[in-house]
N, CA, C and O atoms as a MOPAC input file, in Angstrom:
PM7 MOZYME 1SCF
protein

 N     68.87100 1    77.38900 1    23.31400 1
 C     68.17000 1    78.63000 1    23.22000 1
 C     67.53000 1    78.79300 1    21.83900 1
 O     66.42900 1    79.33100 1    21.72300 1
 N     68.20700 1    78.33800 1    20.81200 1
 C     67.65800 1    78.40700 1    19.47000 1
 C     66.43100 1    77.51000 1    19.36100 1
 O     65.45600 1    77.83500 1    18.68300 1
 N     66.50400 1    76.39000 1    20.03800 1
 C     65.40000 1    75.45400 1    19.99000 1
 C     64.12900 1    76.05700 1    20.60300 1
 O     63.03500 1    75.83200 1    20.08400 1
 N     64.25300 1    76.80200 1    21.67300 1
 C     63.10700 1    77.43700 1    22.30800 1
 C     62.49100 1    78.47000 1    21.37600 1
 O     61.26700 1    78.55100 1    21.27300 1
 N     63.29400 1    79.24100 1    20.71300 1
 C     62.78000 1    80.24200 1    19.78400 1
 C     62.05000 1    79.57600 1    18.63000 1
 O     61.02300 1    80.08300 1    18.18100 1
 N     62.56000 1    78.44700 1    18.13800 1
 C     61.90800 1    77.72800 1    17.04900 1
 C     60.55400 1    77.17700 1    17.46300 1
 O     59.61300 1    77.17500 1    16.67000 1
 N     60.45300 1    76.71600 1    18.68500 1
 C     59.19500 1    76.19600 1    19.19600 1
 C     58.16600 1    77.30800 1    19.30600 1
 O     56.99300 1    77.10700 1    18.99200 1
 N     58.59100 1    78.44900 1    19.74000 1
 C     57.68900 1    79.58500 1    19.84800 1
 C     57.19000 1    80.00200 1    18.47600 1
 O     56.01500 1    80.32900 1    18.31100 1
 N     58.06800 1    79.99200 1    17.50300 1
 C     57.68200 1    80.35400 1    16.15100 1
 C     56.67600 1    79.34700 1    15.58200 1
 O     55.73200 1    79.74200 1    14.89700 1
 N     56.86200 1    78.07800 1    15.85100 1
 C     55.94300 1    77.04400 1    15.38400 1
 C     54.56800 1    77.21400 1    16.03100 1
 O     53.54600 1    77.01100 1    15.37600 1
 N     54.53800 1    77.57700 1    17.28900 1
 C     53.26900 1    77.81100 1    17.98700 1
 C     52.56000 1    79.01200 1    17.39300 1
 O     51.33700 1    78.98800 1    17.25300 1
 N     53.28700 1    80.06300 1    17.03900 1
 C     52.68400 1    81.23200 1    16.42800 1
 C     52.05700 1    80.89200 1    15.07900 1
 O     50.98400 1    81.40000 1    14.75200 1
 N     52.69800 1    80.05600 1    14.31200 1
 C     52.18200 1    79.66500 1    13.00200 1
 C     50.90200 1    78.85100 1    13.17100 1
 O     49.95800 1    79.04800 1    12.40600 1
 N     50.83800 1    77.95200 1    14.13500 1
 C     49.64800 1    77.12300 1    14.31400 1
 C     48.47200 1    77.92300 1    14.89300 1
 O     47.32200 1    77.52000 1    14.72100 1
 N     48.72800 1    79.01200 1    15.55300 1
 C     47.67300 1    79.85200 1    16.14000 1
 C     47.17300 1    80.92100 1    15.16800 1
 O     46.20100 1    81.61600 1    15.46300 1
 N     47.80900 1    81.05500 1    14.04400 1
 C     47.46600 1    82.11600 1    13.10200 1
 C     46.04300 1    81.91800 1    12.57500 1
 O     45.68800 1    80.82900 1    12.12400 1
 N     45.23200 1    82.97700 1    12.63500 1
 C     43.86900 1    82.93800 1    12.12100 1
 C     42.83000 1    82.45800 1    13.10200 1
 O     41.63900 1    82.53700 1    12.79900 1
 N     43.20800 1    81.97200 1    14.24500 1
 C     42.20900 1    81.45500 1    15.17900 1
 C     41.47200 1    82.56800 1    15.90200 1
 O     40.36600 1    82.34200 1    16.39300 1
 N     42.03800 1    83.75100 1    15.98400 1
 C     41.35200 1    84.86200 1    16.65100 1
 C     40.10000 1    85.26300 1    15.88100 1
 O     39.07700 1    85.58100 1    16.48800 1
 N     40.16700 1    85.25100 1    14.57300 1
 C     39.00100 1    85.59300 1    13.75800 1
 C     37.89800 1    84.55700 1    13.94000 1
 O     36.72300 1    84.91100 1    14.04600 1
 N     38.26500 1    83.29400 1    13.97600 1
 C     37.27300 1    82.23800 1    14.16600 1
 C     36.63900 1    82.35200 1    15.54900 1
 O     35.42100 1    82.23800 1    15.68500 1
 N     37.45000 1    82.57500 1    16.56200 1
 C     36.92100 1    82.73200 1    17.91600 1
 C     35.99000 1    83.93300 1    18.00300 1
 O     34.95300 1    83.87100 1    18.66400 1
 N     36.35600 1    85.02300 1    17.34000 1
 C     35.51200 1    86.21200 1    17.34800 1
 C     34.15800 1    85.92200 1    16.69700 1
 O     33.12300 1    86.31500 1    17.23500 1
 N     34.15000 1    85.25400 1    15.57400 1
 C     32.90600 1    84.94300 1    14.88000 1
 C     32.03800 1    84.01300 1    15.72800 1
 O     30.83400 1    84.23600 1    15.85200 1
 N     32.62600 1    82.99200 1    16.30200 1
 C     31.85600 1    82.03900 1    17.11300 1
 C     31.27800 1    82.72500 1    18.34600 1
 O     30.10000 1    82.54700 1    18.65400 1
 N     32.08000 1    83.49700 1    19.04700 1
 C     31.58200 1    84.20100 1    20.23500 1
 C     30.54800 1    85.25100 1    19.87500 1
 O     29.57800 1    85.43900 1    20.60900 1
 N     30.73900 1    85.93600 1    18.75900 1
 C     29.75900 1    86.93600 1    18.32700 1
 C     28.41400 1    86.28400 1    18.05500 1
 O     27.37700 1    86.80000 1    18.47200 1
 N     28.42300 1    85.16100 1    17.36300 1
 C     27.17100 1    84.46500 1    17.08800 1
 C     26.51200 1    83.96500 1    18.36700 1
 O     25.29200 1    84.03800 1    18.51400 1
 N     27.31300 1    83.46300 1    19.27900 1
 C     26.75800 1    82.95100 1    20.53100 1
 C     26.12400 1    84.06700 1    21.36200 1
 O     25.16100 1    83.82600 1    22.08900 1
 N     26.65100 1    85.26400 1    21.26000 1
 C     26.10900 1    86.37200 1    22.04400 1
 C     25.05400 1    87.16500 1    21.28500 1
 O     24.10300 1    87.65100 1    21.89700 1
 N     25.19300 1    87.30800 1    19.98700 1
 C     24.26400 1    88.13900 1    19.23200 1
 C     22.95300 1    87.45000 1    18.89000 1
 O     21.90800 1    88.10100 1    18.88600 1
 N     22.97500 1    86.16200 1    18.60500 1
 C     21.73100 1    85.47900 1    18.25900 1
 C     20.69700 1    85.52700 1    19.38200 1
 O     19.53900 1    85.83300 1    19.10000 1
 N     21.04300 1    85.24600 1    20.62400 1
 C     20.03700 1    85.40100 1    21.69000 1
 C     19.57000 1    86.85100 1    21.85400 1
 O     18.40300 1    87.09900 1    22.15800 1
 N     20.46400 1    87.78400 1    21.65600 1
 C     20.08600 1    89.19300 1    21.77300 1
 C     19.10100 1    89.58200 1    20.67600 1
 O     18.11800 1    90.27300 1    20.94400 1
 N     19.35200 1    89.15100 1    19.45800 1
 C     18.44200 1    89.44600 1    18.35200 1
 C     17.09400 1    88.76600 1    18.59100 1
 O     16.05100 1    89.37200 1    18.34900 1
 N     17.10000 1    87.52200 1    19.06000 1
 C     15.84500 1    86.83200 1    19.34800 1
 C     15.07000 1    87.54500 1    20.45800 1
 O     13.84400 1    87.63600 1    20.39700 1
 N     15.76600 1    88.04000 1    21.45100 1
 C     15.12300 1    88.78900 1    22.52900 1
 C     14.45800 1    90.05200 1    21.98300 1
 O     13.32700 1    90.36500 1    22.35500 1
 N     15.14100 1    90.76900 1    21.11300 1
 C     14.58700 1    92.00100 1    20.53000 1
 C     13.36000 1    91.68300 1    19.67700 1
 O     12.37000 1    92.41200 1    19.72300 1
 N     13.41600 1    90.60700 1    18.90400 1
 C     12.27400 1    90.20800 1    18.08500 1
 C     11.09200 1    89.82000 1    18.97300 1
 O      9.95200 1    90.16200 1    18.66200 1
 N     11.34500 1    89.12000 1    20.05900 1
 C     10.27100 1    88.72600 1    20.97700 1
 C      9.63100 1    89.94300 1    21.63900 1
 O      8.40800 1    90.01300 1    21.76600 1
 N     10.44800 1    90.89400 1    22.05800 1
 C      9.90400 1    92.12600 1    22.65700 1
 C      9.06600 1    92.89100 1    21.63300 1
 O      8.02400 1    93.45100 1    21.97300 1
 N      9.52000 1    92.91200 1    20.38800 1
 C      8.73700 1    93.55800 1    19.33100 1
 C      7.40200 1    92.87500 1    19.11000 1
 O      6.39100 1    93.54000 1    18.88300 1
 N      7.38900 1    91.55400 1    19.17400 1
 C      6.14900 1    90.79300 1    19.01700 1
 C      5.18800 1    91.08100 1    20.17300 1
 O      3.98200 1    91.21300 1    19.96000 1
 N      5.70900 1    91.17700 1    21.37200 1
 C      4.86300 1    91.49500 1    22.52600 1
 C      4.30200 1    92.91000 1    22.40500 1
 O      3.13300 1    93.14300 1    22.71400 1
 N      5.12000 1    93.84300 1    21.96400 1
 C      4.64900 1    95.22200 1    21.78100 1
 C      3.56100 1    95.28200 1    20.71500 1
 O      2.56100 1    95.97900 1    20.89000 1
 N      3.74500 1    94.56000 1    19.61600 1
 C      2.71700 1    94.50900 1    18.58100 1
 C      1.42800 1    93.89300 1    19.13000 1
 O      0.33100 1    94.33200 1    18.78600 1
 N      1.56300 1    92.88200 1    19.97800 1
 C      0.39400 1    92.28100 1    20.61200 1
 C     -0.33300 1    93.26000 1    21.51700 1
 O     -1.56200 1    93.26000 1    21.58600 1
 N      0.42300 1    94.08600 1    22.20200 1
 C     -0.21800 1    95.08200 1    23.07500 1
 C     -0.99300 1    96.10000 1    22.24500 1
 O     -2.10900 1    96.47900 1    22.60300 1
 N     -0.40100 1    96.54400 1    21.13200 1
 C     -1.12100 1    97.46500 1    20.24200 1
 C     -2.39600 1    96.81200 1    19.72100 1
 O     -3.44200 1    97.45800 1    19.64700 1
 N     -2.31100 1    95.53400 1    19.36100 1
 C     -3.47800 1    94.82700 1    18.83900 1
 C     -4.56300 1    94.68800 1    19.89900 1
 O     -5.74100 1    94.88700 1    19.60600 1
 N     -4.18400 1    94.35100 1    21.11200 1
 C     -5.16800 1    94.17900 1    22.19000 1
 C     -5.84500 1    95.50400 1    22.53200 1
 O     -7.05700 1    95.54400 1    22.73800 1
 N     -5.08300 1    96.56800 1    22.59200 1
 C     -5.65300 1    97.89200 1    22.88700 1
 C     -6.61500 1    98.31500 1    21.78600 1
 O     -7.71400 1    98.79500 1    22.06600 1
 N     -6.20200 1    98.13700 1    20.53500 1
 C     -7.06700 1    98.51500 1    19.41700 1
 C     -8.34000 1    97.67800 1    19.40000 1
 O     -9.43000 1    98.21000 1    19.18400 1
 N     -8.21000 1    96.37800 1    19.62400 1
 C     -9.38300 1    95.49700 1    19.61000 1
 C    -10.37100 1    95.87400 1    20.70900 1
 O    -11.57600 1    95.93400 1    20.46100 1
 N     -9.88100 1    96.12800 1    21.91300 1
 C    -10.77700 1    96.49900 1    23.01400 1
 C    -11.44100 1    97.84600 1    22.75800 1
 O    -12.63500 1    98.01200 1    23.00600 1
 N    -10.67500 1    98.79500 1    22.26600 1
 C    -11.21100 1   100.13000 1    22.01500 1
 C    -12.27200 1   100.10700 1    20.92400 1
 O    -13.35200 1   100.67300 1    21.09500 1
 N    -11.97400 1    99.45800 1    19.80700 1
 C    -12.94200 1    99.39800 1    18.71000 1
 C    -14.18600 1    98.61800 1    19.11600 1
 O    -15.30100 1    99.01400 1    18.77900 1
 N    -14.01000 1    97.53000 1    19.82600 1
 C    -15.15600 1    96.72300 1    20.22900 1
 C    -16.08000 1    97.50200 1    21.16500 1
 O    -17.30100 1    97.41200 1    21.03700 1
 N    -15.52200 1    98.25800 1    22.09400 1
 C    -16.35200 1    99.04900 1    23.01200 1
 C    -17.11500 1   100.14200 1    22.25900 1
 O    -18.29200 1   100.38000 1    22.53000 1
 N    -16.45200 1   100.79300 1    21.32900 1
 C    -17.12200 1   101.85100 1    20.55100 1
 C    -18.23200 1   101.28700 1    19.68000 1
 O    -19.29800 1   101.89000 1    19.56000 1
 N    -17.98900 1   100.14000 1    19.07700 1
 C    -19.00400 1    99.52600 1    18.22000 1
 C    -20.16800 1    99.01200 1    19.06600 1
 O    -21.32100 1    99.10600 1    18.64700 1
 N    -19.88100 1    98.47600 1    20.24000 1
 C    -20.94600 1    97.93800 1    21.09700 1
 C    -21.92300 1    99.03200 1    21.50900 1
 O    -23.13500 1    98.82700 1    21.43600 1
 N    -21.43100 1   100.17800 1    21.93800 1
 C    -22.34000 1   101.24300 1    22.40400 1
 C    -23.12200 1   101.87500 1    21.26000 1
 O    -24.11200 1   102.56500 1    21.50300 1
 N    -22.70000 1   101.65300 1    20.01800 1
 C    -23.43300 1   102.19200 1    18.87600 1
 C    -24.56800 1   101.27500 1    18.44300 1
 O    -25.37500 1   101.65000 1    17.59300 1
 N    -24.64100 1   100.08200 1    19.01500 1
 C    -25.67100 1    99.11600 1    18.63600 1
 C    -27.02500 1    99.43800 1    19.24600 1
 O    -27.14200 1   100.25900 1    20.15500 1
 N    -28.05600 1    98.76100 1    18.71200 1
 C    -29.42600 1    98.95900 1    19.21100 1
 C    -29.97200 1    97.71700 1    19.90800 1
 O    -30.90900 1    97.80700 1    20.70100 1
 N    -29.39300 1    96.57900 1    19.61600 1
 C    -29.82400 1    95.31300 1    20.19500 1
 C    -28.59800 1    94.65600 1    20.82300 1
 O    -27.55100 1    94.60500 1    20.17800 1
 N    -28.68400 1    94.14800 1    22.06300 1
 C    -27.49700 1    93.57900 1    22.72000 1
 C    -26.84900 1    92.42400 1    21.95500 1
 O    -25.62300 1    92.31400 1    21.93700 1
 N    -27.64400 1    91.57000 1    21.32900 1
 C    -27.07900 1    90.43800 1    20.58700 1
 C    -26.33700 1    90.93100 1    19.35300 1
 O    -25.22500 1    90.49200 1    19.06000 1
 N    -26.97000 1    91.84900 1    18.63800 1
 C    -26.33300 1    92.42700 1    17.44700 1
 C    -25.09800 1    93.24000 1    17.83200 1
 O    -24.08100 1    93.19500 1    17.13900 1
 N    -25.18600 1    93.97400 1    18.92600 1
 C    -24.06100 1    94.79600 1    19.37000 1
 C    -22.85600 1    93.92500 1    19.72300 1
 O    -21.71900 1    94.26600 1    19.39600 1
 N    -23.11000 1    92.80900 1    20.38700 1
 C    -21.99100 1    91.90800 1    20.73000 1
 C    -21.37300 1    91.28600 1    19.48400 1
 O    -20.15100 1    91.18300 1    19.38000 1
 N    -22.21300 1    90.87400 1    18.54300 1
 C    -21.69000 1    90.28000 1    17.31000 1
 C    -20.83700 1    91.28200 1    16.54000 1
 O    -19.77100 1    90.93300 1    16.03200 1
 N    -21.30100 1    92.51600 1    16.45500 1
 C    -20.52100 1    93.54300 1    15.75200 1
 C    -19.24100 1    93.88500 1    16.51500 1
 O    -18.20100 1    94.13900 1    15.90600 1
 N    -19.31800 1    93.89000 1    17.82000 1
 C    -18.11700 1    94.16500 1    18.62200 1
 C    -17.07700 1    93.06700 1    18.42000 1
 O    -15.88500 1    93.35500 1    18.31300 1
 N    -17.51500 1    91.81800 1    18.36800 1
 C    -16.58200 1    90.71400 1    18.11500 1
 C    -15.97100 1    90.81900 1    16.72500 1
 O    -14.78400 1    90.54400 1    16.54600 1
 N    -16.77100 1    91.21600 1    15.73900 1
 C    -16.25400 1    91.38500 1    14.38200 1
 C    -15.19800 1    92.49800 1    14.32700 1
 O    -14.17500 1    92.36500 1    13.65500 1
 N    -15.46200 1    93.58000 1    15.03600 1
 C    -14.48000 1    94.67800 1    15.02100 1
 C    -13.20300 1    94.28500 1    15.75200 1
 O    -12.11400 1    94.69700 1    15.35000 1
 N    -13.31500 1    93.50000 1    16.81300 1
 C    -12.11800 1    93.02900 1    17.52100 1
 C    -11.30500 1    92.08700 1    16.63600 1
 O    -10.07700 1    92.16700 1    16.61100 1
 N    -11.97600 1    91.20400 1    15.91700 1
 C    -11.29200 1    90.28600 1    14.99500 1
 C    -10.58700 1    91.07600 1    13.90300 1
 O     -9.45400 1    90.75900 1    13.54300 1
 N    -11.23600 1    92.08600 1    13.38200 1
 C    -10.63700 1    92.91200 1    12.33600 1
 C     -9.39500 1    93.63600 1    12.85300 1
 O     -8.38300 1    93.70800 1    12.15600 1
 N     -9.47000 1    94.17100 1    14.06700 1
 C     -8.31100 1    94.85700 1    14.64500 1
 C     -7.14900 1    93.88100 1    14.87500 1
 O     -5.99100 1    94.22200 1    14.63100 1
 N     -7.45700 1    92.68800 1    15.33600 1
 C     -6.39700 1    91.68700 1    15.54700 1
 C     -5.75500 1    91.27800 1    14.22700 1
 O     -4.53400 1    91.15000 1    14.14300 1
 N     -6.57300 1    91.07200 1    13.19800 1
 C     -6.03200 1    90.70200 1    11.89400 1
 C     -5.19000 1    91.83100 1    11.30800 1
 O     -4.17100 1    91.57400 1    10.66800 1
 N     -5.60400 1    93.07300 1    11.52100 1
 C     -4.83000 1    94.21200 1    11.02400 1
 C     -3.42900 1    94.25000 1    11.62500 1
 O     -2.48600 1    94.72000 1    10.98900 1
 N     -3.29900 1    93.75600 1    12.84900 1
 C     -1.99700 1    93.74700 1    13.52500 1
 C     -1.26300 1    92.41800 1    13.35600 1
 O     -0.18500 1    92.22600 1    13.91900 1
 N     -1.84300 1    91.50300 1    12.58500 1
 C     -1.15600 1    90.25300 1    12.27100 1
 C     -1.31600 1    89.14600 1    13.28900 1
 O     -0.47300 1    88.25100 1    13.36000 1
 N     -2.37800 1    89.18200 1    14.08100 1
 C     -2.60600 1    88.13400 1    15.07900 1
 C     -3.86500 1    87.35300 1    14.72300 1
 O     -4.86600 1    87.94100 1    14.31100 1
 N     -3.82100 1    86.04000 1    14.87700 1
 C     -5.01700 1    85.24200 1    14.56100 1
 C     -6.10100 1    85.45000 1    15.61300 1
 O     -5.79300 1    85.56900 1    16.79900 1
 N     -7.34800 1    85.49400 1    15.20300 1
 C     -8.43900 1    85.70400 1    16.16000 1
 C     -8.54300 1    84.59700 1    17.21100 1
 O     -9.06900 1    84.82000 1    18.30100 1
 N     -8.03900 1    83.40100 1    16.87800 1
 C     -8.11600 1    82.28600 1    17.82800 1
 C     -7.24600 1    82.51400 1    19.05800 1
 O     -7.44700 1    81.86700 1    20.08600 1
 N     -6.28600 1    83.42500 1    18.96300 1
 C     -5.38600 1    83.66500 1    20.09300 1
 C     -5.94600 1    84.69300 1    21.06700 1
 O     -5.27500 1    85.06200 1    22.03100 1
 N     -7.16500 1    85.15600 1    20.82600 1
 C     -7.74700 1    86.19700 1    21.68800 1
 C     -9.13800 1    85.79300 1    22.15200 1
 O     -9.81200 1    84.96800 1    21.53600 1
 N     -9.53800 1    86.40000 1    23.25300 1
 C    -10.91200 1    86.24600 1    23.73900 1
 C    -11.40800 1    87.61900 1    24.17800 1
 O    -10.62100 1    88.48100 1    24.56800 1
 N    -12.72300 1    87.81000 1    24.10800 1
 C    -13.31100 1    89.09900 1    24.44100 1
 C    -14.42000 1    88.90700 1    25.46300 1
 O    -15.20300 1    87.96200 1    25.37700 1
 N    -14.47800 1    89.81700 1    26.43200 1
 C    -15.51300 1    89.77700 1    27.45200 1
 C    -16.14900 1    91.15500 1    27.53000 1
 O    -15.44700 1    92.16600 1    27.53800 1
 N    -17.47700 1    91.19900 1    27.58700 1
 C    -18.21800 1    92.46700 1    27.68300 1
 C    -18.94600 1    92.48800 1    29.01100 1
 O    -19.63500 1    91.53400 1    29.37200 1
 N    -18.78900 1    93.59000 1    29.73500 1
 C    -19.52700 1    93.75700 1    30.99100 1
 C    -20.11900 1    95.16200 1    31.03400 1
 O    -19.62700 1    96.08800 1    30.38800 1
 N    -21.18800 1    95.29000 1    31.81400 1
 C    -21.89700 1    96.57200 1    31.90900 1
 C    -22.13700 1    96.92400 1    33.36700 1
 O    -22.10100 1    96.05700 1    34.24000 1
 N    -22.38000 1    98.18900 1    33.62000 1
 C    -22.66200 1    98.60700 1    34.98900 1
 C    -24.15300 1    98.54100 1    35.30900 1
 O    -24.55800 1    98.83500 1    36.43400 1
 N    -24.96600 1    98.16000 1    34.33600 1
 C    -26.41400 1    98.02700 1    34.52000 1
 C    -26.89400 1    96.73700 1    33.87800 1
 O    -26.15800 1    96.08300 1    33.13900 1
 N    -28.11900 1    96.38500 1    34.16700 1
 C    -28.69500 1    95.18200 1    33.55900 1
 C    -28.91300 1    95.38200 1    32.06100 1
 O    -28.66700 1    94.47300 1    31.26800 1
 N    -29.37700 1    96.58100 1    31.67400 1
 C    -29.57300 1    96.89500 1    30.26200 1
 C    -28.32800 1    97.63200 1    29.77200 1
 O    -28.14900 1    98.82000 1    30.04100 1
 N    -27.49100 1    96.92900 1    29.06600 1
 C    -26.20200 1    97.49700 1    28.64600 1
 C    -26.34900 1    98.67200 1    27.69800 1
 O    -25.48400 1    99.54700 1    27.66200 1
 N    -27.42600 1    98.70600 1    26.93200 1
 C    -27.56800 1    99.75100 1    25.92600 1
 C    -28.50200 1   100.87600 1    26.34700 1
 O    -28.95200 1   101.65300 1    25.50500 1
 N    -28.80000 1   100.97200 1    27.65400 1
 C    -29.61900 1   102.09600 1    28.11600 1
 C    -28.76600 1   103.35400 1    28.19100 1
 O    -27.55000 1   103.28100 1    28.36900 1
 N    -29.40200 1   104.49200 1    28.05600 1
 C    -28.68900 1   105.77200 1    28.03100 1
 C    -27.88800 1   105.96900 1    29.32100 1
 O    -28.41500 1   105.81100 1    30.42100 1
 N    -26.62000 1   106.31200 1    29.17000 1
 C    -25.74700 1   106.56000 1    30.31600 1
 C    -25.03400 1   105.32500 1    30.86000 1
 O    -24.20100 1   105.44500 1    31.75800 1
 N    -25.34000 1   104.16300 1    30.34300 1
 C    -24.69000 1   102.93100 1    30.81200 1
 C    -23.23100 1   102.91200 1    30.36100 1
 O    -22.88900 1   103.42700 1    29.29700 1
 N    -22.38800 1   102.31500 1    31.18200 1
 C    -20.97300 1   102.16600 1    30.83600 1
 C    -20.71400 1   100.72000 1    30.43800 1
 O    -20.99100 1    99.78900 1    31.19400 1
 N    -20.18100 1   100.55600 1    29.24100 1
 C    -19.85800 1    99.23500 1    28.70800 1
 C    -18.34300 1    99.07200 1    28.76500 1
 O    -17.60000 1    99.93800 1    28.30200 1
 N    -17.89200 1    97.96400 1    29.33300 1
 C    -16.46100 1    97.68400 1    29.44000 1
 C    -16.14700 1    96.41600 1    28.65100 1
 O    -16.75700 1    95.36800 1    28.86100 1
 N    -15.19200 1    96.53300 1    27.75100 1
 C    -14.76500 1    95.39600 1    26.93200 1
 C    -13.33900 1    95.05100 1    27.33000 1
 O    -12.46500 1    95.91600 1    27.36300 1
 N    -13.11400 1    93.77600 1    27.63200 1
 C    -11.77600 1    93.29300 1    27.97600 1
 C    -11.35000 1    92.27800 1    26.92500 1
 O    -12.06900 1    91.32300 1    26.63400 1
 N    -10.16900 1    92.50200 1    26.36300 1
 C     -9.60700 1    91.59100 1    25.36900 1
 C     -8.37800 1    90.93800 1    25.98500 1
 O     -7.51000 1    91.61200 1    26.53900 1
 N     -8.32000 1    89.62300 1    25.88000 1
 C     -7.17100 1    88.83800 1    26.36700 1
 C     -6.50900 1    88.22300 1    25.15600 1
 O     -7.13900 1    87.46500 1    24.41900 1
 N     -5.23200 1    88.54400 1    24.94100 1
 C     -4.50000 1    88.07800 1    23.77000 1
 C     -3.27500 1    87.29100 1    24.20200 1
 O     -2.48400 1    87.75400 1    25.02400 1
 N     -3.12800 1    86.10300 1    23.64300 1
 C     -1.95700 1    85.27600 1    23.91700 1
 C     -0.97100 1    85.43800 1    22.76600 1
 O     -1.29900 1    85.16900 1    21.61100 1
 N      0.24500 1    85.88100 1    23.09600 1
 C      1.29100 1    86.08700 1    22.09100 1
 C      2.29400 1    84.94900 1    22.20900 1
 O      2.91800 1    84.75700 1    23.25300 1
 N      2.43900 1    84.20300 1    21.13000 1
 C      3.37200 1    83.07400 1    21.12900 1
 C      4.79400 1    83.52400 1    20.84700 1
 O      5.02900 1    84.64500 1    20.39600 1
 N      5.72800 1    82.64300 1    21.11600 1
 C      7.12800 1    82.92700 1    20.81200 1
 C      7.31900 1    82.95600 1    19.30000 1
 O      6.80100 1    82.08300 1    18.60300 1
 N      8.04300 1    83.93000 1    18.78000 1
 C      8.23800 1    83.99000 1    17.33400 1
 C      9.23700 1    82.94200 1    16.85000 1
 O     10.16400 1    82.56400 1    17.56600 1
 N      9.02500 1    82.48700 1    15.62600 1
 C      9.92700 1    81.57100 1    14.93100 1
 C     10.13600 1    80.24400 1    15.65200 1
 O     11.22000 1    79.66500 1    15.58100 1
 N      9.10900 1    79.75900 1    16.34300 1
 C      9.20500 1    78.46400 1    17.01600 1
 C      8.32800 1    77.47700 1    16.25500 1
 O      7.11100 1    77.65200 1    16.19400 1
 N      8.93500 1    76.44000 1    15.67200 1
 C      8.10000 1    75.46100 1    14.97400 1
 C      7.24600 1    74.69200 1    15.97800 1
 O      7.70400 1    74.36400 1    17.07300 1
 N      6.04100 1    74.41500 1    15.60700 1
 C      5.08900 1    73.69600 1    16.44500 1
 C      4.82000 1    74.45000 1    17.75300 1
 O      4.56300 1    73.83100 1    18.78500 1
 N      4.88000 1    75.77600 1    17.70800 1
 C      4.66000 1    76.58200 1    18.91100 1
 C      3.25400 1    76.45500 1    19.45800 1
 O      3.04700 1    76.52500 1    20.66900 1
 N      2.26900 1    76.26500 1    18.55800 1
 C      0.88800 1    76.13700 1    19.01900 1
 C      0.67500 1    74.84200 1    19.79200 1
 O      0.00100 1    74.83100 1    20.82200 1
 N      1.24700 1    73.76200 1    19.30000 1
 C      1.04400 1    72.48400 1    19.98200 1
 C      1.84800 1    72.39800 1    21.27800 1
 O      1.45200 1    71.70400 1    22.21400 1
 N      2.97900 1    73.10500 1    21.33000 1
 C      3.79300 1    73.09900 1    22.54800 1
 C      3.33000 1    74.12400 1    23.57900 1
 O      3.75500 1    74.09300 1    24.73400 1
 N      2.46100 1    75.02400 1    23.15300 1
 C      1.93000 1    76.09700 1    24.00800 1
 C      3.05000 1    76.91100 1    24.65600 1
 O      3.06600 1    77.12600 1    25.86800 1
 N      3.98000 1    77.35600 1    23.81900 1
 C      5.05300 1    78.23500 1    24.28200 1
 C      4.62500 1    79.67100 1    24.04000 1
 O      4.63200 1    80.14400 1    22.90400 1
 N      4.25600 1    80.35600 1    25.09600 1
 C      3.75200 1    81.72200 1    24.97300 1
 C      4.77800 1    82.71100 1    25.49500 1
 O      5.41400 1    82.48900 1    26.52500 1
 N      4.92800 1    83.81100 1    24.76200 1
 C      5.81000 1    84.88100 1    25.21200 1
 C      5.11100 1    85.71500 1    26.27900 1
 O      5.74100 1    86.14700 1    27.24500 1
 N      3.80000 1    85.94200 1    26.10500 1
 C      3.05900 1    86.76900 1    27.06100 1
 C      1.56200 1    86.56600 1    26.86800 1
 O      1.10400 1    86.17300 1    25.79500 1
 N      0.82300 1    86.83900 1    27.91300 1
 C     -0.62900 1    86.90400 1    27.85300 1
 C     -0.99200 1    88.34400 1    28.20500 1
 O     -0.72100 1    88.81300 1    29.31000 1
 N     -1.60700 1    89.03200 1    27.25300 1
 C     -1.87800 1    90.45900 1    27.40000 1
 C     -3.36100 1    90.70400 1    27.62300 1
 O     -4.20900 1    90.01300 1    27.05900 1
 N     -3.66100 1    91.69200 1    28.45100 1
 C     -5.04000 1    92.08600 1    28.73500 1
 C     -5.18200 1    93.57100 1    28.43400 1
 O     -4.30500 1    94.36800 1    28.76400 1
 N     -6.28700 1    93.93300 1    27.80900 1
 C     -6.58000 1    95.34200 1    27.57200 1
 C     -8.06100 1    95.57600 1    27.83000 1
 O     -8.90400 1    94.76100 1    27.45700 1
 N     -8.36300 1    96.68800 1    28.46800 1
 C     -9.73700 1    97.01900 1    28.82300 1
 C    -10.06300 1    98.40700 1    28.30000 1
 O     -9.25600 1    99.33200 1    28.39400 1
 N    -11.26200 1    98.53500 1    27.74700 1
 C    -11.73200 1    99.83000 1    27.26500 1
 C    -13.18100 1   100.00800 1    27.69900 1
 O    -13.97600 1    99.07100 1    27.62700 1
 N    -13.51800 1   101.19900 1    28.14500 1
 C    -14.87600 1   101.51000 1    28.59000 1
 C    -15.44500 1   102.65200 1    27.75600 1
 O    -14.74200 1   103.60500 1    27.42000 1
 N    -16.72100 1   102.54100 1    27.43300 1
 C    -17.42600 1   103.58600 1    26.69500 1
 C    -18.78700 1   103.78000 1    27.32300 1
 O    -19.40200 1   102.83100 1    27.81100 1
 N    -19.24800 1   105.00700 1    27.30600 1
 C    -20.59400 1   105.30800 1    27.80300 1
 C    -21.56500 1   105.33300 1    26.65100 1
 O    -21.25800 1   105.82800 1    25.56700 1
 N    -22.74300 1   104.79000 1    26.89800 1
 C    -23.81700 1   104.85700 1    25.90100 1
 C    -24.36700 1   106.28100 1    25.94500 1
 O    -24.62600 1   106.82700 1    27.01800 1
 N    -24.54000 1   106.86600 1    24.77400 1
 C    -25.00200 1   108.25600 1    24.70100 1
 C    -26.38800 1   108.45400 1    25.27400 1
 O    -27.21300 1   107.54100 1    25.25900 1
 N    -26.64300 1   109.65500 1    25.78300 1
 C    -27.96900 1   109.96200 1    26.34500 1
 C    -29.00800 1   110.14900 1    25.25100 1
 O    -30.17100 1   109.78500 1    25.42200 1
 N    -28.59800 1   110.70300 1    24.15500 1
 C    -29.55600 1   111.01800 1    23.07100 1
 C    -29.38600 1   110.00100 1    21.95400 1
 O    -28.52000 1   110.14000 1    21.09000 1
 N    -30.22200 1   108.98500 1    21.98700 1
 C    -30.12500 1   107.92100 1    20.98500 1
 C    -31.30100 1   107.95000 1    20.07800 1
 O    -31.39800 1   107.12800 1    19.16700 1

């Protein structure tokens, strides 16, 4: 009977401190993916803000133009500026302009700008070459050309 008690005591001594190690290892295994998920969702949300701002600014700038070629160039510049303001490279986005009439800048015409933004996974080395994307976001904004120009 004494021998059994001694064995139990020896087992208790060898197990001492392992609960803290197990807690740290399990915490890291569970918290790191959770933190990465939160960071990825934040990146997608920032991308959505950037896409909305780029489409909105581009549509407003386009309808203020006087020449369709100049209006498109200025709209692209404003979209690039909005994307850069939100921390996204212009190469990750594309812009499309469509109108409800043949003459986009005629009075009363509706101009629709669609911005497509690809948001990559954060903190991934060589993410561009691997084409690992978190989301592809689309935003559309429409503006009417004023009657009194």
